[in-house]
Gaussian input, Z-matrix of N, CA and C with variables (Angstrom, degrees):
# hf/3-21g

backbone

0 1
 N
 C     1     B1
 C     2     B2     1     A1
 N     3     B3     2     A2     1     D1
 C     4     B4     3     A3     2     D2
 C     5     B5     4     A4     3     D3
 N     6     B6     5     A5     4     D4
 C     7     B7     6     A6     5     D5
 C     8     B8     7     A7     6     D6
 N     9     B9     8     A8     7     D7
 C    10    B10     9     A9     8     D8
 C    11    B11    10    A10     9     D9
 N    12    B12    11    A11    10    D10
 C    13    B13    12    A12    11    D11
 C    14    B14    13    A13    12    D12
 N    15    B15    14    A14    13    D13
 C    16    B16    15    A15    14    D14
 C    17    B17    16    A16    15    D15
 N    18    B18    17    A17    16    D16
 C    19    B19    18    A18    17    D17
 C    20    B20    19    A19    18    D18
 N    21    B21    20    A20    19    D19
 C    22    B22    21    A21    20    D20
 C    23    B23    22    A22    21    D21
 N    24    B24    23    A23    22    D22
 C    25    B25    24    A24    23    D23
 C    26    B26    25    A25    24    D24
 N    27    B27    26    A26    25    D25
 C    28    B28    27    A27    26    D26
 C    29    B29    28    A28    27    D27
 N    30    B30    29    A29    28    D28
 C    31    B31    30    A30    29    D29
 C    32    B32    31    A31    30    D30
 N    33    B33    32    A32    31    D31
 C    34    B34    33    A33    32    D32
 C    35    B35    34    A34    33    D33
 N    36    B36    35    A35    34    D34
 C    37    B37    36    A36    35    D35
 C    38    B38    37    A37    36    D36
 N    39    B39    38    A38    37    D37
 C    40    B40    39    A39    38    D38
 C    41    B41    40    A40    39    D39
 N    42    B42    41    A41    40    D40
 C    43    B43    42    A42    41    D41
 C    44    B44    43    A43    42    D42
 N    45    B45    44    A44    43    D43
 C    46    B46    45    A45    44    D44
 C    47    B47    46    A46    45    D45
 N    48    B48    47    A47    46    D46
 C    49    B49    48    A48    47    D47
 C    50    B50    49    A49    48    D48
 N    51    B51    50    A50    49    D49
 C    52    B52    51    A51    50    D50
 C    53    B53    52    A52    51    D51
 N    54    B54    53    A53    52    D52
 C    55    B55    54    A54    53    D53
 C    56    B56    55    A55    54    D54
 N    57    B57    56    A56    55    D55
 C    58    B58    57    A57    56    D56
 C    59    B59    58    A58    57    D57
 N    60    B60    59    A59    58    D58
 C    61    B61    60    A60    59    D59
 C    62    B62    61    A61    60    D60
 N    63    B63    62    A62    61    D61
 C    64    B64    63    A63    62    D62
 C    65    B65    64    A64    63    D63
 N    66    B66    65    A65    64    D64
 C    67    B67    66    A66    65    D65
 C    68    B68    67    A67    66    D66
 N    69    B69    68    A68    67    D67
 C    70    B70    69    A69    68    D68
 C    71    B71    70    A70    69    D69
 N    72    B72    71    A71    70    D70
 C    73    B73    72    A72    71    D71
 C    74    B74    73    A73    72    D72
 N    75    B75    74    A74    73    D73
 C    76    B76    75    A75    74    D74
 C    77    B77    76    A76    75    D75
 N    78    B78    77    A77    76    D76
 C    79    B79    78    A78    77    D77
 C    80    B80    79    A79    78    D78
 N    81    B81    80    A80    79    D79
 C    82    B82    81    A81    80    D80
 C    83    B83    82    A82    81    D81
 N    84    B84    83    A83    82    D82
 C    85    B85    84    A84    83    D83
 C    86    B86    85    A85    84    D84
 N    87    B87    86    A86    85    D85
 C    88    B88    87    A87    86    D86
 C    89    B89    88    A88    87    D87
 N    90    B90    89    A89    88    D88
 C    91    B91    90    A90    89    D89
 C    92    B92    91    A91    90    D90
 N    93    B93    92    A92    91    D91
 C    94    B94    93    A93    92    D92
 C    95    B95    94    A94    93    D93
 N    96    B96    95    A95    94    D94
 C    97    B97    96    A96    95    D95
 C    98    B98    97    A97    96    D96
 N    99    B99    98    A98    97    D97
 C   100   B100    99    A99    98    D98
 C   101   B101   100   A100    99    D99
 N   102   B102   101   A101   100   D100
 C   103   B103   102   A102   101   D101
 C   104   B104   103   A103   102   D102
 N   105   B105   104   A104   103   D103
 C   106   B106   105   A105   104   D104
 C   107   B107   106   A106   105   D105
 N   108   B108   107   A107   106   D106
 C   109   B109   108   A108   107   D107
 C   110   B110   109   A109   108   D108
 N   111   B111   110   A110   109   D109
 C   112   B112   111   A111   110   D110
 C   113   B113   112   A112   111   D111
 N   114   B114   113   A113   112   D112
 C   115   B115   114   A114   113   D113
 C   116   B116   115   A115   114   D114
 N   117   B117   116   A116   115   D115
 C   118   B118   117   A117   116   D116
 C   119   B119   118   A118   117   D117
 N   120   B120   119   A119   118   D118
 C   121   B121   120   A120   119   D119
 C   122   B122   121   A121   120   D120
 N   123   B123   122   A122   121   D121
 C   124   B124   123   A123   122   D122
 C   125   B125   124   A124   123   D123
 N   126   B126   125   A125   124   D124
 C   127   B127   126   A126   125   D125
 C   128   B128   127   A127   126   D126
 N   129   B129   128   A128   127   D127
 C   130   B130   129   A129   128   D128
 C   131   B131   130   A130   129   D129
 N   132   B132   131   A131   130   D130
 C   133   B133   132   A132   131   D131
 C   134   B134   133   A133   132   D132
 N   135   B135   134   A134   133   D133
 C   136   B136   135   A135   134   D134
 C   137   B137   136   A136   135   D135
 N   138   B138   137   A137   136   D136
 C   139   B139   138   A138   137   D137
 C   140   B140   139   A139   138   D138
 N   141   B141   140   A140   139   D139
 C   142   B142   141   A141   140   D140
 C   143   B143   142   A142   141   D141
 N   144   B144   143   A143   142   D142
 C   145   B145   144   A144   143   D143
 C   146   B146   145   A145   144   D144
 N   147   B147   146   A146   145   D145
 C   148   B148   147   A147   146   D146
 C   149   B149   148   A148   147   D147
 N   150   B150   149   A149   148   D148
 C   151   B151   150   A150   149   D149
 C   152   B152   151   A151   150   D150
 N   153   B153   152   A152   151   D151
 C   154   B154   153   A153   152   D152
 C   155   B155   154   A154   153   D153
 N   156   B156   155   A155   154   D154
 C   157   B157   156   A156   155   D155
 C   158   B158   157   A157   156   D156
 N   159   B159   158   A158   157   D157
 C   160   B160   159   A159   158   D158
 C   161   B161   160   A160   159   D159
 N   162   B162   161   A161   160   D160
 C   163   B163   162   A162   161   D161
 C   164   B164   163   A163   162   D162
 N   165   B165   164   A164   163   D163
 C   166   B166   165   A165   164   D164
 C   167   B167   166   A166   165   D165
 N   168   B168   167   A167   166   D166
 C   169   B169   168   A168   167   D167
 C   170   B170   169   A169   168   D168
 N   171   B171   170   A170   169   D169
 C   172   B172   171   A171   170   D170
 C   173   B173   172   A172   171   D171
 N   174   B174   173   A173   172   D172
 C   175   B175   174   A174   173   D173
 C   176   B176   175   A175   174   D174
 N   177   B177   176   A176   175   D175
 C   178   B178   177   A177   176   D176
 C   179   B179   178   A178   177   D177
 N   180   B180   179   A179   178   D178
 C   181   B181   180   A180   179   D179
 C   182   B182   181   A181   180   D180
 N   183   B183   182   A182   181   D181
 C   184   B184   183   A183   182   D182
 C   185   B185   184   A184   183   D183
 N   186   B186   185   A185   184   D184
 C   187   B187   186   A186   185   D185
 C   188   B188   187   A187   186   D186
 N   189   B189   188   A188   187   D187
 C   190   B190   189   A189   188   D188
 C   191   B191   190   A190   189   D189
 N   192   B192   191   A191   190   D190
 C   193   B193   192   A192   191   D191
 C   194   B194   193   A193   192   D192
 N   195   B195   194   A194   193   D193
 C   196   B196   195   A195   194   D194
 C   197   B197   196   A196   195   D195
 N   198   B198   197   A197   196   D196
 C   199   B199   198   A198   197   D197
 C   200   B200   199   A199   198   D198
 N   201   B201   200   A200   199   D199
 C   202   B202   201   A201   200   D200
 C   203   B203   202   A202   201   D201
 N   204   B204   203   A203   202   D202
 C   205   B205   204   A204   203   D203
 C   206   B206   205   A205   204   D204
 N   207   B207   206   A206   205   D205
 C   208   B208   207   A207   206   D206
 C   209   B209   208   A208   207   D207
 N   210   B210   209   A209   208   D208
 C   211   B211   210   A210   209   D209
 C   212   B212   211   A211   210   D210
 N   213   B213   212   A212   211   D211
 C   214   B214   213   A213   212   D212
 C   215   B215   214   A214   213   D213
 N   216   B216   215   A215   214   D214
 C   217   B217   216   A216   215   D215
 C   218   B218   217   A217   216   D216
 N   219   B219   218   A218   217   D217
 C   220   B220   219   A219   218   D218
 C   221   B221   220   A220   219   D219
 N   222   B222   221   A221   220   D220
 C   223   B223   222   A222   221   D221
 C   224   B224   223   A223   222   D222
 N   225   B225   224   A224   223   D223
 C   226   B226   225   A225   224   D224
 C   227   B227   226   A226   225   D225
 N   228   B228   227   A227   226   D226
 C   229   B229   228   A228   227   D227
 C   230   B230   229   A229   228   D228
 N   231   B231   230   A230   229   D229
 C   232   B232   231   A231   230   D230
 C   233   B233   232   A232   231   D231
 N   234   B234   233   A233   232   D232
 C   235   B235   234   A234   233   D233
 C   236   B236   235   A235   234   D234
 N   237   B237   236   A236   235   D235
 C   238   B238   237   A237   236   D236
 C   239   B239   238   A238   237   D237
 N   240   B240   239   A239   238   D238
 C   241   B241   240   A240   239   D239
 C   242   B242   241   A241   240   D240
 N   243   B243   242   A242   241   D241
 C   244   B244   243   A243   242   D242
 C   245   B245   244   A244   243   D243
 N   246   B246   245   A245   244   D244
 C   247   B247   246   A246   245   D245
 C   248   B248   247   A247   246   D246
 N   249   B249   248   A248   247   D247
 C   250   B250   249   A249   248   D248
 C   251   B251   250   A250   249   D249
 N   252   B252   251   A251   250   D250
 C   253   B253   252   A252   251   D251
 C   254   B254   253   A253   252   D252
 N   255   B255   254   A254   253   D253
 C   256   B256   255   A255   254   D254
 C   257   B257   256   A256   255   D255
 N   258   B258   257   A257   256   D256
 C   259   B259   258   A258   257   D257
 C   260   B260   259   A259   258   D258
 N   261   B261   260   A260   259   D259
 C   262   B262   261   A261   260   D260
 C   263   B263   262   A262   261   D261
 N   264   B264   263   A263   262   D262
 C   265   B265   264   A264   263   D263
 C   266   B266   265   A265   264   D264
 N   267   B267   266   A266   265   D265
 C   268   B268   267   A267   266   D266
 C   269   B269   268   A268   267   D267
 N   270   B270   269   A269   268   D268
 C   271   B271   270   A270   269   D269
 C   272   B272   271   A271   270   D270
 N   273   B273   272   A272   271   D271
 C   274   B274   273   A273   272   D272
 C   275   B275   274   A274   273   D273
 N   276   B276   275   A275   274   D274
 C   277   B277   276   A276   275   D275
 C   278   B278   277   A277   276   D276
 N   279   B279   278   A278   277   D277
 C   280   B280   279   A279   278   D278
 C   281   B281   280   A280   279   D279
 N   282   B282   281   A281   280   D280
 C   283   B283   282   A282   281   D281
 C   284   B284   283   A283   282   D282
 N   285   B285   284   A284   283   D283
 C   286   B286   285   A285   284   D284
 C   287   B287   286   A286   285   D285
 N   288   B288   287   A287   286   D286
 C   289   B289   288   A288   287   D287
 C   290   B290   289   A289   288   D288
 N   291   B291   290   A290   289   D289
 C   292   B292   291   A291   290   D290
 C   293   B293   292   A292   291   D291
 N   294   B294   293   A293   292   D292
 C   295   B295   294   A294   293   D293
 C   296   B296   295   A295   294   D294
 N   297   B297   296   A296   295   D295
 C   298   B298   297   A297   296   D296
 C   299   B299   298   A298   297   D297
 N   300   B300   299   A299   298   D298
 C   301   B301   300   A300   299   D299
 C   302   B302   301   A301   300   D300
 N   303   B303   302   A302   301   D301
 C   304   B304   303   A303   302   D302
 C   305   B305   304   A304   303   D303
 N   306   B306   305   A305   304   D304
 C   307   B307   306   A306   305   D305
 C   308   B308   307   A307   306   D306
 N   309   B309   308   A308   307   D307
 C   310   B310   309   A309   308   D308
 C   311   B311   310   A310   309   D309
 N   312   B312   311   A311   310   D310
 C   313   B313   312   A312   311   D311
 C   314   B314   313   A313   312   D312
 N   315   B315   314   A314   313   D313
 C   316   B316   315   A315   314   D314
 C   317   B317   316   A316   315   D315

   B1=1.4372
   B2=1.5957
   B3=1.2972
   B4=1.3091
   B5=1.6113
   B6=1.3265
   B7=1.3756
   B8=1.5509
   B9=1.2465
   B10=1.5470
   B11=1.5138
   B12=1.2922
   B13=1.5444
   B14=1.4899
   B15=1.3378
   B16=1.5425
   B17=1.5098
   B18=1.2067
   B19=1.4993
   B20=1.6067
   B21=1.2616
   B22=1.6104
   B23=1.5469
   B24=1.3011
   B25=1.3786
   B26=1.4744
   B27=1.3407
   B28=1.4841
   B29=1.5480
   B30=1.3994
   B31=1.3636
   B32=1.6137
   B33=1.3541
   B34=1.4616
   B35=1.5616
   B36=1.3074
   B37=1.3369
   B38=1.6027
   B39=1.3309
   B40=1.4207
   B41=1.4914
   B42=1.3438
   B43=1.4428
   B44=1.5812
   B45=1.3886
   B46=1.4170
   B47=1.4869
   B48=1.3359
   B49=1.4337
   B50=1.5738
   B51=1.3412
   B52=1.3760
   B53=1.4679
   B54=1.4330
   B55=1.4639
   B56=1.5595
   B57=1.2752
   B58=1.6008
   B59=1.4594
   B60=1.2673
   B61=1.4890
   B62=1.5774
   B63=1.3894
   B64=1.4247
   B65=1.5315
   B66=1.3613
   B67=1.4134
   B68=1.5333
   B69=1.2769
   B70=1.5423
   B71=1.4124
   B72=1.2754
   B73=1.4283
   B74=1.5857
   B75=1.2840
   B76=1.5375
   B77=1.4220
   B78=1.3266
   B79=1.4094
   B80=1.5795
   B81=1.2889
   B82=1.4812
   B83=1.4415
   B84=1.3805
   B85=1.6371
   B86=1.3415
   B87=1.2442
   B88=1.5614
   B89=1.6016
   B90=1.3035
   B91=1.4340
   B92=1.5543
   B93=1.3742
   B94=1.4386
   B95=1.4969
   B96=1.2965
   B97=1.4615
   B98=1.5597
   B99=1.2530
   B100=1.4378
   B101=1.5327
   B102=1.3378
   B103=1.4705
   B104=1.6011
   B105=1.4332
   B106=1.3712
   B107=1.6199
   B108=1.1767
   B109=1.5248
   B110=1.6361
   B111=1.2350
   B112=1.5335
   B113=1.5489
   B114=1.2353
   B115=1.5558
   B116=1.6278
   B117=1.3963
   B118=1.4517
   B119=1.5177
   B120=1.3578
   B121=1.3469
   B122=1.6944
   B123=1.3525
   B124=1.4776
   B125=1.5400
   B126=1.1897
   B127=1.3467
   B128=1.5186
   B129=1.4095
   B130=1.3818
   B131=1.4293
   B132=1.4324
   B133=1.2289
   B134=1.6296
   B135=1.2781
   B136=1.3326
   B137=1.4587
   B138=1.2764
   B139=1.4189
   B140=1.4945
   B141=1.3838
   B142=1.4640
   B143=1.4864
   B144=1.3679
   B145=1.5914
   B146=1.4678
   B147=1.2510
   B148=1.3846
   B149=1.5555
   B150=1.2757
   B151=1.5181
   B152=1.5329
   B153=1.3798
   B154=1.4779
   B155=1.5045
   B156=1.2451
   B157=1.4355
   B158=1.5799
   B159=1.3219
   B160=1.4564
   B161=1.5260
   B162=1.3711
   B163=1.4243
   B164=1.4895
   B165=1.4262
   B166=1.4340
   B167=1.5874
   B168=1.3861
   B169=1.3723
   B170=1.5661
   B171=1.2363
   B172=1.4702
   B173=1.5420
   B174=1.3568
   B175=1.3998
   B176=1.4912
   B177=1.3983
   B178=1.5191
   B179=1.4198
   B180=1.2403
   B181=1.4294
   B182=1.5459
   B183=1.3330
   B184=1.4075
   B185=1.7103
   B186=1.2076
   B187=1.5097
   B188=1.6631
   B189=1.4286
   B190=1.4501
   B191=1.3713
   B192=1.4199
   B193=1.4809
   B194=1.5683
   B195=1.4596
   B196=1.4039
   B197=1.5720
   B198=1.2549
   B199=1.5533
   B200=1.5897
   B201=1.2257
   B202=1.4611
   B203=1.5573
   B204=1.3088
   B205=1.4539
   B206=1.5158
   B207=1.4328
   B208=1.3904
   B209=1.5740
   B210=1.2920
   B211=1.5201
   B212=1.6203
   B213=1.3790
   B214=1.3887
   B215=1.6123
   B216=1.2550
   B217=1.4944
   B218=1.4228
   B219=1.2218
   B220=1.5572
   B221=1.5538
   B222=1.4350
   B223=1.4108
   B224=1.5480
   B225=1.3222
   B226=1.5086
   B227=1.4840
   B228=1.3097
   B229=1.5661
   B230=1.5697
   B231=1.3016
   B232=1.5031
   B233=1.4493
   B234=1.3841
   B235=1.4135
   B236=1.6399
   B237=1.4172
   B238=1.4131
   B239=1.3925
   B240=1.3224
   B241=1.4650
   B242=1.5574
   B243=1.4163
   B244=1.4951
   B245=1.4883
   B246=1.4018
   B247=1.5593
   B248=1.4264
   B249=1.3223
   B250=1.5354
   B251=1.5672
   B252=1.3519
   B253=1.4533
   B254=1.4598
   B255=1.3273
   B256=1.5747
   B257=1.4498
   B258=1.2796
   B259=1.4579
   B260=1.5400
   B261=1.3861
   B262=1.3786
   B263=1.4575
   B264=1.4246
   B265=1.3644
   B266=1.6493
   B267=1.4631
   B268=1.4121
   B269=1.5052
   B270=1.2728
   B271=1.4299
   B272=1.4856
   B273=1.2927
   B274=1.5591
   B275=1.3805
   B276=1.4269
   B277=1.4917
   B278=1.5506
   B279=1.4173
   B280=1.4457
   B281=1.6001
   B282=1.3076
   B283=1.5442
   B284=1.5310
   B285=1.3017
   B286=1.4491
   B287=1.4199
   B288=1.2725
   B289=1.4105
   B290=1.5097
   B291=1.3123
   B292=1.4930
   B293=1.5386
   B294=1.4831
   B295=1.3585
   B296=1.5868
   B297=1.3188
   B298=1.3803
   B299=1.5588
   B300=1.3428
   B301=1.4619
   B302=1.6093
   B303=1.2454
   B304=1.3415
   B305=1.6098
   B306=1.2184
   B307=1.4433
   B308=1.5943
   B309=1.4892
   B310=1.3617
   B311=1.5483
   B312=1.4711
   B313=1.4420
   B314=1.5832
   B315=1.2522
   B316=1.4737
   B317=1.5769
   A1=102.16
   A2=122.06
   A3=126.64
   A4=109.02
   A5=118.73
   A6=124.49
   A7=110.79
   A8=117.57
   A9=120.33
   A10=110.08
   A11=112.55
   A12=122.28
   A13=107.78
   A14=114.29
   A15=121.37
   A16=114.87
   A17=115.50
   A18=118.92
   A19=106.01
   A20=116.62
   A21=118.10
   A22=106.76
   A23=107.35
   A24=120.00
   A25=113.90
   A26=119.87
   A27=121.02
   A28=110.91
   A29=114.81
   A30=114.02
   A31=110.01
   A32=113.70
   A33=122.89
   A34=106.26
   A35=124.22
   A36=127.38
   A37=110.74
   A38=116.30
   A39=123.35
   A40=110.66
   A41=120.93
   A42=121.62
   A43=112.81
   A44=116.50
   A45=119.66
   A46=104.77
   A47=109.21
   A48=122.40
   A49=115.52
   A50=124.82
   A51=124.29
   A52=102.36
   A53=115.84
   A54=122.32
   A55=107.36
   A56=108.72
   A57=117.12
   A58=108.17
   A59=118.77
   A60=126.28
   A61=104.90
   A62=114.21
   A63=119.77
   A64=107.66
   A65=113.59
   A66=116.01
   A67=109.86
   A68=119.83
   A69=125.29
   A70=111.51
   A71=124.64
   A72=125.84
   A73=114.86
   A74=108.39
   A75=119.02
   A76=111.65
   A77=115.98
   A78=123.05
   A79=106.97
   A80=117.26
   A81=121.59
   A82=104.14
   A83=113.18
   A84=121.91
   A85=108.85
   A86=117.53
   A87=134.20
   A88=111.27
   A89=112.24
   A90=113.04
   A91=109.39
   A92=110.01
   A93=116.39
   A94=105.67
   A95=110.64
   A96=118.67
   A97=112.41
   A98=117.18
   A99=121.12
   A100=109.55
   A101=114.90
   A102=120.09
   A103=107.73
   A104=114.74
   A105=119.01
   A106=116.04
   A107=118.51
   A108=118.43
   A109=101.56
   A110=118.12
   A111=124.98
   A112=109.17
   A113=108.59
   A114=113.14
   A115=113.38
   A116=113.12
   A117=114.75
   A118=107.28
   A119=111.64
   A120=124.30
   A121=109.35
   A122=116.41
   A123=115.43
   A124=111.28
   A125=118.15
   A126=124.57
   A127=116.63
   A128=118.28
   A129=125.46
   A130=117.96
   A131=126.80
   A132=134.54
   A133=113.25
   A134=124.85
   A135=120.24
   A136=116.45
   A137=121.11
   A138=123.50
   A139=108.38
   A140=114.16
   A141=119.90
   A142=104.08
   A143=105.80
   A144=114.24
   A145=118.00
   A146=117.49
   A147=122.84
   A148=111.50
   A149=118.35
   A150=124.52
   A151=103.92
   A152=115.04
   A153=123.59
   A154=110.54
   A155=119.24
   A156=119.71
   A157=114.53
   A158=118.91
   A159=118.93
   A160=116.21
   A161=115.71
   A162=115.36
   A163=115.13
   A164=112.77
   A165=123.24
   A166=108.77
   A167=116.96
   A168=123.03
   A169=113.36
   A170=113.58
   A171=122.07
   A172=104.41
   A173=120.94
   A174=128.55
   A175=107.94
   A176=115.15
   A177=116.57
   A178=114.45
   A179=126.60
   A180=129.83
   A181=111.94
   A182=120.10
   A183=125.09
   A184=105.76
   A185=113.15
   A186=126.80
   A187=106.40
   A188=106.69
   A189=111.55
   A190=127.30
   A191=109.58
   A192=124.51
   A193=110.05
   A194=111.43
   A195=113.30
   A196=106.87
   A197=114.75
   A198=126.53
   A199=105.41
   A200=119.33
   A201=117.95
   A202=109.60
   A203=114.91
   A204=122.28
   A205=115.66
   A206=115.47
   A207=113.81
   A208=118.33
   A209=108.63
   A210=114.58
   A211=112.53
   A212=115.57
   A213=120.66
   A214=103.82
   A215=120.72
   A216=117.49
   A217=113.78
   A218=120.14
   A219=128.72
   A220=108.80
   A221=109.18
   A222=111.37
   A223=118.40
   A224=110.51
   A225=117.24
   A226=110.26
   A227=114.19
   A228=118.83
   A229=110.36
   A230=119.68
   A231=125.95
   A232=106.39
   A233=120.86
   A234=120.31
   A235=103.31
   A236=122.57
   A237=122.18
   A238=106.55
   A239=124.32
   A240=124.13
   A241=114.22
   A242=113.73
   A243=121.56
   A244=107.91
   A245=116.46
   A246=116.10
   A247=107.39
   A248=122.99
   A249=120.18
   A250=101.97
   A251=129.20
   A252=126.96
   A253=113.50
   A254=113.77
   A255=120.20
   A256=115.96
   A257=117.71
   A258=125.71
   A259=114.15
   A260=117.42
   A261=114.69
   A262=114.80
   A263=121.84
   A264=124.39
   A265=114.41
   A266=110.94
   A267=111.55
   A268=116.12
   A269=117.53
   A270=128.60
   A271=110.98
   A272=115.90
   A273=125.36
   A274=108.86
   A275=109.60
   A276=118.35
   A277=109.81
   A278=115.59
   A279=117.06
   A280=108.04
   A281=110.92
   A282=111.15
   A283=105.00
   A284=110.67
   A285=114.11
   A286=124.91
   A287=125.09
   A288=123.69
   A289=106.55
   A290=114.31
   A291=119.06
   A292=116.34
   A293=110.74
   A294=118.99
   A295=108.91
   A296=123.15
   A297=126.19
   A298=110.15
   A299=112.61
   A300=117.27
   A301=116.83
   A302=114.64
   A303=121.70
   A304=119.65
   A305=111.39
   A306=128.67
   A307=116.66
   A308=108.52
   A309=111.12
   A310=117.84
   A311=107.71
   A312=114.54
   A313=107.80
   A314=119.95
   A315=120.49
   A316=108.52
   D1=132.66
   D2=-173.24
   D3=-112.75
   D4=24.60
   D5=176.13
   D6=-81.36
   D7=153.25
   D8=170.71
   D9=-65.57
   D10=141.59
   D11=-175.73
   D12=-131.63
   D13=151.11
   D14=166.10
   D15=-77.04
   D16=148.06
   D17=178.83
   D18=-63.54
   D19=138.57
   D20=177.51
   D21=-108.81
   D22=141.00
   D23=163.25
   D24=-100.21
   D25=116.23
   D26=-174.13
   D27=-103.07
   D28=125.02
   D29=-179.07
   D30=-75.76
   D31=170.29
   D32=-171.64
   D33=-59.23
   D34=-33.27
   D35=-169.02
   D36=-77.47
   D37=-11.99
   D38=-178.99
   D39=69.17
   D40=6.34
   D41=-176.76
   D42=-116.16
   D43=0.38
   D44=176.65
   D45=-131.36
   D46=136.53
   D47=-179.56
   D48=-128.92
   D49=144.87
   D50=-168.78
   D51=-137.33
   D52=141.50
   D53=166.02
   D54=-154.02
   D55=172.22
   D56=179.78
   D57=-114.55
   D58=114.46
   D59=173.87
   D60=-81.90
   D61=133.08
   D62=178.01
   D63=-119.62
   D64=132.02
   D65=175.43
   D66=-163.06
   D67=-152.82
   D68=175.74
   D69=-63.77
   D70=-22.80
   D71=-177.90
   D72=-99.32
   D73=11.49
   D74=175.78
   D75=93.61
   D76=-156.57
   D77=-179.04
   D78=-95.12
   D79=127.62
   D80=-175.34
   D81=-129.50
   D82=125.69
   D83=174.85
   D84=-75.96
   D85=120.09
   D86=176.74
   D87=-101.12
   D88=142.90
   D89=170.15
   D90=-136.02
   D91=146.98
   D92=170.83
   D93=-121.93
   D94=130.45
   D95=177.43
   D96=-118.58
   D97=124.65
   D98=177.92
   D99=-114.95
   D100=104.98
   D101=-165.84
   D102=-124.35
   D103=147.21
   D104=179.40
   D105=-51.94
   D106=144.29
   D107=174.25
   D108=-88.74
   D109=127.62
   D110=178.10
   D111=-55.50
   D112=121.44
   D113=165.67
   D114=88.99
   D115=-1.09
   D116=177.24
   D117=-131.61
   D118=102.36
   D119=-175.67
   D120=-55.18
   D121=126.31
   D122=170.04
   D123=91.81
   D124=-12.96
   D125=178.09
   D126=-98.87
   D127=133.33
   D128=-176.25
   D129=-128.44
   D130=145.82
   D131=176.81
   D132=-93.08
   D133=132.06
   D134=170.97
   D135=-104.87
   D136=132.90
   D137=176.79
   D138=-121.21
   D139=145.85
   D140=175.56
   D141=-138.12
   D142=131.64
   D143=172.55
   D144=-165.87
   D145=-173.19
   D146=175.65
   D147=-82.61
   D148=140.93
   D149=173.61
   D150=-73.30
   D151=126.51
   D152=174.76
   D153=-97.27
   D154=103.96
   D155=-179.99
   D156=-59.47
   D157=-37.58
   D158=178.85
   D159=-70.98
   D160=-34.65
   D161=178.78
   D162=-98.04
   D163=-6.87
   D164=177.01
   D165=59.55
   D166=34.96
   D167=178.38
   D168=-135.72
   D169=166.01
   D170=178.16
   D171=-80.85
   D172=132.99
   D173=-176.61
   D174=-114.29
   D175=89.95
   D176=-179.53
   D177=-76.06
   D178=4.21
   D179=177.01
   D180=-103.75
   D181=-3.24
   D182=-175.54
   D183=-80.24
   D184=132.52
   D185=-177.98
   D186=-114.51
   D187=87.44
   D188=172.74
   D189=-72.11
   D190=-31.43
   D191=177.14
   D192=44.05
   D193=62.29
   D194=-174.54
   D195=-98.31
   D196=22.95
   D197=169.76
   D198=59.17
   D199=43.88
   D200=179.08
   D201=-142.19
   D202=37.98
   D203=-173.43
   D204=-59.70
   D205=-41.09
   D206=175.33
   D207=-66.68
   D208=-36.44
   D209=175.49
   D210=-65.65
   D211=-36.62
   D212=-176.58
   D213=-76.28
   D214=-40.81
   D215=174.55
   D216=-63.75
   D217=-39.58
   D218=176.13
   D219=-53.95
   D220=-47.04
   D221=176.86
   D222=-63.49
   D223=-41.64
   D224=174.57
   D225=-55.51
   D226=-45.81
   D227=179.15
   D228=-57.84
   D229=-39.39
   D230=179.74
   D231=-65.70
   D232=-41.28
   D233=-171.49
   D234=-75.96
   D235=-34.98
   D236=178.09
   D237=-65.06
   D238=-42.12
   D239=179.67
   D240=-61.16
   D241=-33.92
   D242=178.90
   D243=-71.69
   D244=-42.68
   D245=179.31
   D246=-65.30
   D247=-45.35
   D248=-166.09
   D249=-73.02
   D250=-32.85
   D251=169.88
   D252=-51.92
   D253=-41.73
   D254=175.61
   D255=-80.24
   D256=-13.56
   D257=-172.82
   D258=-135.79
   D259=58.20
   D260=-170.57
   D261=-63.18
   D262=136.67
   D263=-178.94
   D264=95.41
   D265=-13.82
   D266=175.41
   D267=-67.08
   D268=153.27
   D269=177.78
   D270=-115.98
   D271=124.10
   D272=-177.48
   D273=-106.21
   D274=129.11
   D275=174.84
   D276=-108.20
   D277=129.85
   D278=177.23
   D279=-145.54
   D280=140.49
   D281=173.06
   D282=-131.84
   D283=158.52
   D284=177.63
   D285=-93.54
   D286=177.46
   D287=-177.39
   D288=-79.84
   D289=143.49
   D290=178.80
   D291=-56.14
   D292=-35.62
   D293=178.73
   D294=-66.90
   D295=-40.78
   D296=176.22
   D297=-62.26
   D298=-42.67
   D299=-176.87
   D300=-67.98
   D301=-25.49
   D302=174.74
   D303=-92.46
   D304=-6.01
   D305=174.10
   D306=79.57
   D307=35.37
   D308=176.36
   D309=-80.74
   D310=-15.04
   D311=-179.61
   D312=-102.75
   D313=131.22
   D314=176.21
   D315=-108.27

């Protein structure tokens, strides 16, 4: 993929990735979490969202609309590649927001 990407910070567990989205809404800390799906060996769920400083958790319902969707998705693809390199044979499940699917976010 030859798209521009954000620099990733990879946690020691190789399952949590962080980057800073930059756009008209400022700098927004994003997180990607790739965690095992309970009861299904080798399958993982991918979550992407804004880091919420108050709750100290990833907020996958946040809509920051920082006008950098392609760059964010390219960064997610980079994280997935990194994860799969560390976990050969793993299967990652991800689904998009309903708002994104019906075109409400530009």
